[in-house]
C-alpha positions in Angstrom: -49.1 43.5 -71.3 -47.8 46.7 -72.8 -44.5 48.5 -72.1 -46.2 50.6 -69.4 -47.7 47.6 -67.8 -44.3 45.8 -67.8 -42.6 48.8 -66.2 -45.3 49.1 -63.6 -45.0 45.4 -62.8 -41.2 45.6 -62.5 -41.5 48.7 -60.3 -44.1 47.1 -58.0 -42.3 43.7 -57.9 -39.1 45.3 -56.5 -40.9 47.4 -53.9 -44.0 45.4 -52.7 -42.5 44.6 -49.3 -41.6 48.3 -48.8 -45.1 49.3 -49.6 -46.5 46.9 -47.0 -44.0 48.1 -44.4 -44.9 51.7 -45.2 -48.7 51.1 -44.8 -47.9 49.2 -41.5 -45.9 52.2 -40.2 -48.7 54.6 -41.1 -51.2 52.4 -39.3 -48.9 52.1 -36.2 -48.6 55.9 -36.1 -52.4 56.2 -36.5 -53.0 53.8 -33.6 -50.4 55.9 -31.6 -49.1 53.0 -29.5 -47.1 53.5 -26.4 -43.8 53.1 -28.3 -44.8 55.9 -30.6 -45.8 58.1 -27.7 -42.4 57.3 -26.1 -40.6 58.5 -29.1 -42.6 61.7 -29.4 -42.8 62.7 -25.8 -39.9 61.1 -24.0 -37.2 61.3 -26.6 -38.2 64.4 -28.7 -40.4 66.8 -26.7 -38.6 66.3 -23.4 -35.2 66.9 -25.1 -36.6 70.0 -26.7 -37.6 71.4 -23.3 -34.2 70.4 -21.9 -32.2 72.1 -24.7 -34.5 75.1 -24.8 -33.5 76.0 -21.2 -36.7 78.2 -20.9 -36.5 81.2 -18.6 -39.9 82.9 -18.1 -40.0 86.7 -18.7 -41.7 87.1 -15.3 -42.5 84.9 -12.2 -46.1 85.1 -11.1 -46.1 82.4 -8.4 -44.7 81.6 -5.0 -44.8 78.2 -3.3 -45.5 77.9 0.4 -43.7 74.7 1.2 -44.6 72.4 4.0 -41.0 71.1 4.1 -39.1 69.1 6.6 -38.1 72.2 8.5 -41.7 73.2 8.8 -42.7 69.8 10.2 -39.8 69.9 12.6 -40.7 73.4 13.8 -44.5 73.4 13.8 -45.3 69.8 14.3 -46.4 66.7 12.4 -48.9 67.0 9.6 -51.9 67.6 9.5 -51.7 70.8 11.3 -54.6 72.4 13.1 -57.1 74.2 10.8 -56.6 77.2 13.0 -53.0 77.4 11.9 -54.1 77.0 8.2 -56.5 79.9 8.8 -53.8 82.0 10.3 -51.5 81.2 7.4 -54.1 82.3 4.9 -54.6 85.6 6.7 -50.9 86.3 6.9 -50.5 85.6 3.2 -53.4 88.0 2.4 -51.7 90.6 4.6 -48.4 90.0 2.6 -50.3 90.8 -0.7 -51.0 87.4 -2.2 -53.4 87.6 -5.1 -54.9 84.1 -4.4 -54.0 81.1 -2.4 -54.3 77.6 -3.8 -54.0 74.4 -1.8 -52.4 71.4 -3.5 -53.9 69.1 -0.8 -57.2 67.9 0.5 -58.8 68.6 3.9 -61.2 65.6 3.6 -61.7 65.0 7.3 -62.8 67.2 10.2 -59.9 68.7 12.1 -58.9 66.1 14.8 -57.3 69.0 16.7 -60.6 71.0 16.8 -61.6 71.6 20.5 -64.9 69.8 20.3 -63.5 66.7 18.5 -60.4 66.7 20.8 -62.6 66.7 23.9 -64.7 63.9 22.6 -61.7 61.7 21.6 -59.9 62.2 24.9 -62.0 60.6 27.6 -59.3 61.0 30.2 -59.8 64.8 30.2 -61.3 66.3 33.4 -65.0 67.0 32.8 -64.7 70.7 33.4 -61.9 71.0 30.8 -63.9 68.8 28.3 -67.0 71.0 28.8 -64.9 74.2 28.3 -63.3 72.8 25.1 -66.7 71.8 23.8 -68.0 75.4 24.1 -65.1 76.7 21.9 -65.7 77.2 18.2 -64.3 74.4 15.9 -61.2 75.1 14.0 -63.0 74.1 10.8 -65.5 76.9 11.4 -62.6 79.3 12.0 -61.0 78.2 8.7 -64.4 78.5 7.0 -64.8 82.0 8.3 -61.4 83.0 6.9 -62.1 81.3 3.5 -65.3 83.4 3.1 -63.2 86.6 3.2 -60.2 85.4 1.2 -59.5 84.4 -2.5 -58.7 80.8 -1.8 -58.9 77.7 -4.0 -59.2 74.4 -2.2 -57.9 71.3 -3.9 -59.3 67.9 -4.7 -58.4 64.9 -6.8 -60.4 62.6 -9.1 -60.2 58.9 -8.8 -61.4 55.8 -10.6 -62.3 54.2 -7.3 -66.1 53.8 -6.9 -66.9 56.1 -4.0 -70.6 56.3 -2.9 -71.0 59.9 -3.8 -74.2 61.8 -4.7 -73.9 64.7 -7.0 -75.3 67.1 -4.4 -72.5 66.1 -2.0 -69.8 67.1 -4.4 -68.4 70.6 -4.5 -69.9 73.0 -7.0 -68.3 72.7 -10.4 -67.1 75.6 -12.6 -69.7 77.2 -14.8 -69.2 76.1 -18.4 -70.2 77.7 -21.7 -69.8 75.7 -25.0 -68.9 77.3 -28.3 -69.4 75.5 -31.6 -71.3 72.6 -30.2 -71.0 70.4 -27.1 -67.5 70.3 -25.7 -67.9 68.8 -22.2 -68.2 65.2 -23.6 -64.6 65.5 -25.0 -63.3 66.0 -21.4 -61.8 63.1 -19.4 -64.4 61.4 -17.2 -63.8 60.1 -13.7 -66.5 58.4 -11.6 -65.5 59.9 -8.2 -63.9 62.8 -6.5 -61.9 63.1 -3.3 -62.7 66.6 -1.9 -62.8 68.6 1.3 -65.2 68.5 4.2 -68.4 70.2 3.5 -68.0 73.1 6.1 -64.8 74.5 4.7 -65.6 73.6 1.1 -68.8 75.6 1.0 -67.0 78.6 2.3 -64.1 78.6 -0.2 -64.5 80.8 -3.3 -62.9 78.2 -5.6 -62.3 74.5 -6.0 -59.8 72.9 -8.4 -58.5 69.4 -9.0 -54.7 68.9 -8.9 -54.6 65.8 -11.0 -51.8 65.6 -13.6 -51.7 63.4 -16.7 -48.8 61.1 -15.6 -47.3 59.2 -18.6 -46.5 55.5 -18.4 -42.9 56.3 -17.5 -44.1 58.4 -14.5 -43.2 61.8 -16.0 -45.7 64.7 -15.9 -45.9 66.4 -19.2 -49.5 67.4 -19.5 -52.3 68.5 -17.1 -56.1 68.5 -17.8 -57.4 72.0 -17.8 -60.9 70.7 -17.2 -62.1 67.3 -15.9 -65.6 65.7 -15.7 -66.7 63.8 -12.6 -69.8 61.7 -12.4 -71.4 58.4 -13.5 -70.9 57.5 -17.2 -73.8 58.0 -19.6 -75.5 60.4 -17.0 -74.4 63.8 -18.3 -76.9 65.6 -16.1 -75.2 64.1 -13.0 -71.7 65.0 -14.2 -69.9 68.2 -13.1 -66.9 69.9 -14.6 -64.0 71.0 -12.5 -61.1 73.2 -13.4 -57.5 72.3 -12.5 -56.0 74.0 -9.5 -54.0 76.4 -11.5 -56.8 77.3 -13.9 -59.2 77.9 -11.1 -56.8 80.2 -9.4 -56.4 82.1 -12.7 -60.2 82.3 -13.0 -60.5 83.9 -9.5 -57.8 86.4 -10.2 -59.2 87.4 -13.6 -62.7 87.5 -12.0 -64.2 85.3 -14.7 -67.7 84.0 -13.9 -67.0 80.7 -15.8 -65.0 79.0 -18.5 -65.8 78.8 -22.2 -65.0 75.5 -24.0 -64.3 76.3 -27.7 -64.2 73.9 -30.6 -63.2 74.9 -34.2 -66.1 73.0 -35.7 -69.2 71.1 -34.6 -67.5 67.7 -35.1 -64.0 68.5 -33.9 -62.6 68.2 -30.4 -61.7 71.0 -28.1 -59.2 73.6 -29.3 -59.0 75.9 -26.3 -60.6 77.1 -23.2 -61.3 80.8 -22.5 -62.0 83.0 -19.6 -63.1 86.6 -19.4 -60.7 88.9 -17.7 -61.3 92.1 -15.8 -57.6 92.9 -15.4 -56.3 92.4 -19.0 -56.7 94.9 -21.7 -58.0 92.4 -24.2 -60.5 91.2 -21.6 -59.8 87.5 -22.2 -57.5 84.6 -21.4 -57.2 82.0 -24.1 -55.5 78.7 -23.2 -54.8 76.2 -26.1 -55.5 72.6 -25.3 -55.7 69.3 -27.2 -59.0 67.9 -28.2 -59.6 66.5 -24.7 -58.9 69.8 -22.9 -55.4 68.8 -21.8 -52.6 71.3 -21.6 -49.0 70.7 -22.5 -46.9 72.4 -19.8 -43.9 74.5 -20.5 -41.6 73.6 -17.6 -39.0 75.7 -16.0 -36.0 74.5 -14.1 -36.5 74.1 -10.4 -36.0 77.5 -8.8 -35.6 77.4 -5.0 -36.0 81.2 -4.9 -39.8 81.0 -5.3 -40.1 78.6 -2.3 -41.1 79.8 1.2 -40.9 77.5 4.2 -44.4 77.3 5.7 -42.8 77.6 9.1 -41.7 81.2 8.2 -45.4 82.1 7.8 -47.1 80.0 10.5 -44.5 80.9 13.2 -43.7 84.4 11.9 -42.0 86.7 14.3 -43.8 90.1 14.1 -40.8 91.9 15.5 -38.5 90.7 12.7 -39.1 93.4 10.1 -36.3 92.2 7.8 -37.9 88.8 7.5 -41.3 90.3 7.0 -40.0 92.5 4.2 -38.3 89.5 2.6 -41.6 87.5 2.7 -43.5 90.5 1.4 -41.3 90.7 -1.7 -41.8 87.0 -2.4 -45.6 87.0 -1.8 -46.9 90.4 -2.9 -48.9 90.2 -6.1 -48.2 86.5 -6.5 -50.3 83.4 -6.9 -49.4 81.4 -3.8 -49.6 77.7 -4.0 -49.5 75.7 -0.8 -47.8 72.3 -1.2 -45.2 70.0 0.3 -41.7 68.8 -0.5 -41.5 66.7 2.6 -40.6 63.1 1.7 -43.1 61.6 4.2 -46.0 63.4 2.5 -45.2 61.8 -0.9 -46.0 64.6 -3.3 -42.9 64.3 -5.5 -43.2 64.3 -9.3 -40.9 63.8 -12.3 -40.9 66.4 -15.1 -39.0 66.5 -18.4 -36.5 68.8 -16.7 -36.3 67.3 -13.2 -36.3 63.7 -11.9 -37.9 64.8 -8.6 -39.7 68.0 -7.8 -42.7 68.8 -5.5 -45.9 68.2 -7.3 -47.1 71.7 -6.5 -44.4 73.1 -8.9 -46.3 71.7 -11.8 -49.2 74.0 -11.1 -46.8 76.9 -10.6 -45.5 76.3 -14.1 -49.0 76.3 -15.5 -49.8 79.7 -14.0 -46.6 81.2 -15.2 -47.2 79.8 -18.6 -50.7 81.3 -18.9 -49.8 84.7 -17.4 -46.7 85.0 -19.7 -48.6 83.6 -22.7 -45.7 81.1 -23.4 -47.9 78.1 -24.3 -46.8 74.9 -25.8 -49.3 73.9 -28.5 -49.8 70.6 -30.0 -51.8 71.5 -33.1 -55.0 69.4 -33.8 -53.7 68.6 -37.3 -50.3 67.4 -36.0 -51.2 63.7 -36.1 -52.6 64.0 -39.7 -49.5 66.0 -40.8 -47.1 63.5 -39.2 -48.9 60.5 -40.9 -48.9 62.4 -44.2 -45.1 63.0 -43.9 -44.5 59.3 -43.3 -46.7 58.4 -46.3 -45.4 60.9 -48.8 -41.7 60.8 -47.8 -42.0 57.0 -47.7 -43.4 56.9 -51.2 -40.5 59.1 -52.4 -38.0 56.8 -50.7 -39.7 53.7 -52.3 -39.6 55.4 -55.7 -36.0 56.6 -55.8 -33.8 54.7 -53.3 -33.7 51.4 -55.3 -32.4 53.3 -58.3 -29.8 55.3 -56.6 -26.2 54.5 -55.6 -25.3 54.0 -51.9 -23.7 57.5 -51.6 -26.6 59.2 -53.3 -29.1 57.4 -51.1 -27.3 58.6 -48.0 -27.0 62.1 -49.4 -30.7 62.0 -50.0 -31.9 60.4 -46.8 -29.7 62.3 -44.3 -30.9 65.8 -45.3 -34.5 64.5 -45.3 -34.1 63.5 -41.7 -32.3 66.7 -40.9 -35.2 68.7 -42.4 -37.7 66.7 -40.3 -35.9 67.1 -37.0 -34.7 70.6 -37.7 -38.2 71.7 -38.7 -39.6 70.2 -35.5 -37.0 72.1 -33.5 -37.7 75.3 -35.3 -41.4 75.0 -34.7 -40.8 74.4 -31.0 -38.3 77.2 -30.5 -39.9 79.9 -32.6 -43.6 79.0 -32.8 -44.0 77.0 -29.5 -45.6 74.2 -31.6 -45.1 70.6 -30.8 -44.8 68.7 -34.1 -43.1 65.3 -34.1 -40.3 65.0 -36.6 -38.6 62.1 -34.8 -41.3 59.4 -35.4 -41.5 60.1 -39.1 -37.7 60.1 -39.3 -37.5 56.8 -37.3 -40.2 55.3 -39.6 -38.4 56.5 -42.7 -35.2 55.1 -41.3 -36.7 51.7 -41.0 -38.0 51.9 -44.5 -34.7 53.3 -45.7 -32.8 50.4 -44.1 -35.2 47.9 -45.7 -34.9 49.4 -49.1 -31.1 49.6 -48.9 -31.0 46.0 -47.7 -33.3 44.9 -50.5 -31.1 46.7 -53.0 -28.0 45.1 -51.5 -29.5 41.7 -51.5 -30.8 42.1 -55.1 -27.4 43.3 -56.2 -25.7 40.4 -54.5 -28.1 38.0 -56.1 -27.5 39.7 -59.4 -23.7 39.4 -58.9 -24.1 35.8 -58.0 -26.1 35.3 -61.2 -23.6 37.1 -63.3 -20.7 35.1 -61.7 -22.5 31.9 -62.3 -23.5 32.8 -65.9 -20.1 34.1 -67.0 -17.5 32.3 -64.9 -17.1 29.7 -67.6 -16.8 32.3 -70.4 -14.8 35.2 -68.9 -11.6 35.5 -66.9 -12.1 35.9 -63.1 -11.1 39.6 -63.3 -13.7 40.3 -66.0 -16.3 38.4 -64.1 -15.7 40.5 -61.0 -15.9 43.7 -63.1 -19.2 42.6 -64.5 -20.5 41.5 -61.1 -19.5 44.9 -59.5 -21.3 46.8 -62.3 -24.0 44.6 -63.9 -25.3 47.7 -65.6 -22.5 47.1 -68.2 -24.4 43.9 -69.2 -27.4 44.0 -71.4 -28.9 40.5 -71.2 -31.9 41.3 -73.3 -30.0 41.6 -76.5 -28.2 44.5 -78.2 -26.3 45.3 -81.4 -22.6 45.7 -81.0 -19.5 46.0 -83.1 -17.5 42.9 -82.1 -14.6 40.6 -83.1 -15.1 36.8 -83.3 -12.5 34.0 -83.2 -13.0 30.5 -84.4 -10.3 27.9 -83.7 -10.5 24.3 -85.0 -8.1 21.3 -84.9 -7.1 20.2 -88.4 -7.0 16.5 -89.2 -8.8 15.6 -86.0 -10.0 12.2 -87.4 -6.5 10.6 -87.4 -6.0 11.9 -83.9 -9.2 10.4 -82.6 -8.5 7.1 -84.3 -5.2 6.8 -82.4 -7.3 6.8 -79.2 -9.8 4.3 -80.5 -9.4 2.1 -77.5 -9.0 4.9 -75.0 -11.9 7.4 -75.3 -11.0 8.8 -71.9 -7.5 9.6 -73.2 -9.1 11.4 -76.2 -11.1 13.5 -73.7 -8.0 14.3 -71.7 -6.2 15.3 -74.9 -9.0 17.7 -76.0 -9.1 19.2 -72.5 -5.3 19.7 -72.6 -5.7 21.6 -75.8 -8.8 23.6 -74.9 -7.6 24.7 -71.4 -4.5 26.7 -72.5 -6.3 28.1 -75.5 -9.2 29.2 -73.3 -6.8 30.8 -70.8 -5.2 32.8 -73.6 -8.6 34.1 -74.9 -9.9 34.9 -71.4 -6.6 36.5 -70.4 -7.0 38.9 -73.4 -10.5 40.1 -72.4 -12.3 37.5 -74.5 -15.5 35.7 -73.8 -15.9 32.0 -74.6 -19.1 31.5 -76.4 -19.1 27.7 -76.7 -17.0 24.6 -77.3 -18.1 22.5 -80.3 -16.1 19.3 -80.0 -12.5 20.3 -80.9 -13.6 23.8 -81.9 -13.6 27.0 -79.8 -15.8 30.0 -80.5 -15.0 33.2 -78.7 -15.8 36.9 -79.0 -14.7 40.3 -77.7 -16.4 43.6 -76.7 -19.3 41.8 -74.8 -20.5 41.7 -72.2 -17.9 44.3 -71.2 -16.9 47.1 -73.4 -13.5 46.6 -75.1 -12.4 49.4 -77.4 -9.4 47.3 -78.6 -11.4 44.1 -79.3 -9.9 43.5 -82.7 -6.3 43.8 -81.4 -7.0 41.6 -78.4 -8.5 38.9 -80.7 -5.4 39.0 -83.0 -3.0 38.9 -80.1 -4.9 35.9 -78.8 -4.6 34.3 -82.2 -0.9 34.7 -82.4 -0.4 33.6 -78.8 -2.4 30.5 -79.4 -0.2 29.6 -82.4 3.0 30.1 -80.5 1.8 28.2 -77.4 0.7 25.3 -79.6 4.3 24.5 -80.3 5.0 24.0 -76.5 1.8 22.0 -76.2 2.8 19.6 -79.0 6.2 19.1 -77.4 4.6 18.1 -74.1 2.1 15.9 -75.9 4.9 14.1 -77.8 6.6 13.2 -74.6 3.3 11.8 -73.2 2.7 9.8 -76.4 6.1 8.2 -76.1 5.5 7.4 -72.5 2.1 5.8 -73.4 3.6 3.9 -76.3 1.3 5.3 -78.9 2.1 7.2 -82.1 2.3 11.0 -81.8 0.3 13.1 -84.2 0.9 16.8 -83.6 -2.1 19.1 -83.2 -2.5 21.6 -86.0 -5.1 24.4 -85.8 -6.8 26.8 -88.1 -8.0 30.1 -86.8 -10.5 32.6 -88.2 -10.9 36.1 -86.9 -13.5 38.6 -88.1 -14.9 41.9 -87.0 -18.4 43.3 -87.6 -21.8 44.1 -86.1 -24.0 41.4 -84.5 -26.7 40.9 -81.9 -25.4 39.7 -78.5 -27.5 38.7 -75.5 -29.4 35.8 -74.1 -30.3 33.3 -76.9 -32.5 30.3 -76.4 -35.9 29.4 -75.0 -37.6 30.4 -71.8 -36.5 27.2 -70.2 -32.8 27.4 -71.3 -30.7 30.1 -72.8 -27.1 31.1 -73.3 -25.3 34.4 -73.7 -24.3 34.3 -77.3 -24.0 36.2 -80.6 -25.9 36.1 -83.8 -25.2 37.8 -87.1 -23.7 37.7 -90.6 -20.2 38.8 -89.2 -20.3 35.7 -87.0 -21.0 33.3 -89.8 -18.3 34.9 -91.9 -15.8 34.4 -89.1 -16.6 30.6 -89.1 -16.3 30.5 -92.9 -12.9 32.1 -93.2 -11.6 29.9 -90.4 -12.4 27.0 -92.8 -10.3 28.6 -95.5 -7.1 28.5 -93.5 -6.4 25.0 -94.7 -7.1 25.8 -98.3 -4.6 28.7 -98.2 -2.0 26.8 -96.2 -2.0 29.4 -93.3 -2.7 29.0 -89.6 -5.0 32.0 -89.5 -7.3 34.0 -91.7 -8.7 37.4 -90.7 -11.3 39.6 -92.2 -10.8 43.0 -93.8 -12.4 45.0 -90.9 -10.2 43.2 -88.5 -7.1 44.0 -90.6 -8.1 47.7 -90.6 -7.8 47.7 -86.7 -4.3 46.0 -86.6 -2.4 47.5 -89.5 0.7 47.6 -87.5 0.8 43.8 -87.4 2.7 41.7 -90.0 -0.2 40.9 -92.4 -0.5 39.6 -95.9 -3.5 39.7 -98.1 -4.7 36.3 -99.2 -7.5 36.7 -101.7 -10.8 38.3 -102.7 -13.2 35.5 -101.9 -16.9 34.7 -101.9 -17.2 32.1 -99.1 -19.7 29.3 -99.5 -23.2 30.4 -98.9 -22.5 34.1 -99.7 -22.5 36.0 -103.0 -20.7 39.1 -101.7 -16.9 38.9 -101.9 -14.6 39.8 -99.0 -10.9 40.4 -98.8 -9.2 38.0 -96.5 -5.7 38.3 -94.9 -3.4 36.3 -92.7 -1.2 37.4 -89.8 2.4 36.3 -89.8 3.3 38.1 -86.6 2.8 41.1 -84.4 4.1 44.7 -84.6 7.7 43.5 -84.0 7.7 41.4 -87.2 6.1 44.2 -89.2 9.3 46.2 -88.9 11.4 43.3 -90.3 12.9 44.0 -93.8 12.3 40.5 -94.9 8.6 40.8 -94.1 8.4 44.2 -95.8 9.9 42.8 -99.0 7.4 39.8 -98.9 4.5 42.2 -98.3 5.4 44.4 -101.3 5.8 41.4 -103.6 2.6 39.8 -102.5 0.7 43.1 -102.8 2.1 43.6 -106.4 1.3 40.0 -107.3 -2.3 40.2 -106.2 -2.8 43.7 -107.7 -1.5 42.5 -111.1 -3.6 39.4 -110.8 -6.8 41.3 -110.3 -5.9 43.7 -113.1 -5.5 40.8 -115.5 -1.7 41.4 -115.8 -1.1 37.7 -115.3 2.5 37.6 -116.7 3.5 40.3 -114.3 1.7 38.6 -111.5 3.7 35.4 -112.3 6.9 37.2 -112.0 6.0 38.6 -108.5 4.8 35.1 -107.5 8.2 33.6 -108.3 9.8 36.2 -106.0 7.2 35.5 -103.3 8.3 31.8 -103.3 11.9 32.9 -102.6 10.9 35.4 -99.8 8.2 33.2 -98.2 8.9 29.6 -98.6 6.7 28.7 -95.6 3.7 29.8 -97.6 4.2 27.3 -100.4 0.5 26.2 -100.3 -0.5 29.8 -101.0 2.0 30.1 -103.9 1.8 26.7 -105.4 -1.7 25.4 -104.7 -3.7 28.6 -104.8 -2.2 31.2 -107.2 0.1 29.1 -109.5 -2.8 27.0 -110.9 -4.9 30.1 -111.4 -2.1 31.9 -113.2 -1.2 28.9 -115.4 -4.9 28.6 -116.4 -5.4 32.3 -117.0 -2.1 32.7 -119.0 -3.4 30.0 -121.4 -7.2 30.9 -121.1 -7.7 34.5 -119.9 -10.9 35.1 -118.1 -13.7 37.3 -119.7 -13.5 41.0 -119.7 -16.0 41.3 -117.0 -14.0 39.1 -114.6 -14.1 40.6 -111.1 -11.1 38.7 -109.7 -13.3 37.0 -107.1 -12.6 33.4 -106.1 -15.8 31.6 -105.2 -15.1 28.9 -102.5 -16.8 25.5 -102.9 -16.1 24.3 -99.4 -16.5 25.7 -95.9 
């Protein structure tokens, strides 16, 4: 697998669950479950209408309300058809454009003289005969209907009513543009309508069904509805809604055109010819099934007229007549009821309870004012595309961003979606759902953030587990909080290494020959404080090799002062060893065994190496590899040969020149041909300012310089002074340089001698 393949695999492995969730949310949106509809309609579009506080530029309707006062004054419902006829005539005289009934007169009038005489057997015969000769009230109403622009109402139903097509009222004339459109309309098997006598006389018939949502709120109304048996298109008829039919009569349109954008698409709008508009047409946008979104107004009692004021009008009360004229003249008048007992109360996005007739009033005002609410046919596709594209962007970027950046990225994204949705509603009257995509993206965002958090926590746990034995707790926490500082795969770094070994360990182990547990405890008592010193100075424990400690600095965390910290650890280990030996001596006396003090040798070197996970696929350790590491181990072994507690490399010395340091030699350690300068630390910066150290430093420097320049007699003189100034370094003076000078004074080396001492032991 190439680099690209590996990157692609890593990208997918971190995000596969998010991809699945994204596809699932796109599918849920495509299926448009009730929960999605709830978010879109109930939460978003309803709130838009509430916040918009729409006020129509003109009111085109009046509502004749059969209210409680009317029932109290005129009598219980249903009223005589004669009173209905009188009511229509008065409305016409007051200037109503058209009258629409949000009710059904399905039965013959029980108060008609003929029916009344037949149902009341106790009437005297002469009275019954006189009543039978009078015209029926249904006939009187039919006579008025023939002369008046009136739309009677009906309602569709899923109940199977034995109903022949010829017995149903005449449907509206339909023309289809860009292919068949009627099949896209909602289909009901049956229709509840008016009795035949008055229905045939009425100029118009409209259904007052509303598209009630699952929560009982009316938001949409079918502009056109089919009625008839399924799969029998020739026996199906199309009816306009009550408001649309009233508009058709007023605009004198012979029928309604169903328009589709293409042959295969659903309905986009319905159209009517108009003889009263300049553009000669009325265009009403709908969804693909011919359903209108209604722009609702707040309930306005001013457009309501109590039916009692019309039916029981006082012809002598001119002020009242003038008031009624101003309300009715030039208006679409809808006859409905707000009386509780007649149960025609509806909920809208703006009102919890309003008379159902007000829905049709809002439709008429919406059409006449041209203030439509439009749900574009491409809205569903656009919303799914937003979820998909924005979701892919989140999946691509969120796992790689910080928490603050992800929030700064996600919040504006949601603001754009919701703000754009509000803008389209307010300024373009378009219903585009920004909430559902925002909610879907929120779920995806939470998942991605949680996955990122869980992954980071697992990474921190892994880091803590991997480095808790090698680093101090403070450094482990730093590394856990920012694992990016760690390169586990391997990298080249400039680092400092420390090797510490117990000298003369064999005699010590022999003193514990019968107590191996005691030897283990001794080693632990030594390693524990030494480890604490290293880790307390930003060091990393690489490994323990018996009585030997290997440590390094500047990995996994950056440490610009790695050489200084290593040298400080070295000096601290030497000083703390004194206190450790004192404690061990007391314990040896208590145990009745001989005390052998612990002596150590320390090697410190600086250089480049490779650091990272070393090992096999089954097991690996975070470790270092390189020539500088090997040199550090070799110079630690030279500490015994030179009689010093520590030996440091030249690159280390360059980083701590303010320490008390003496050069030891120019040496080629075993296994290497290249010579290196080695040094020893006598103390820290405080010793470096001591006059005694400065004198010793100068004499040692002069001695070694003369030695390498083959001025052996002069070098001997400086060596003698070194013995006086540094008696603690007698091994260096007597066992290292004195034998060399004695030999070279008698047998000088050849002219090409380079002054390098080649070690024969590690």
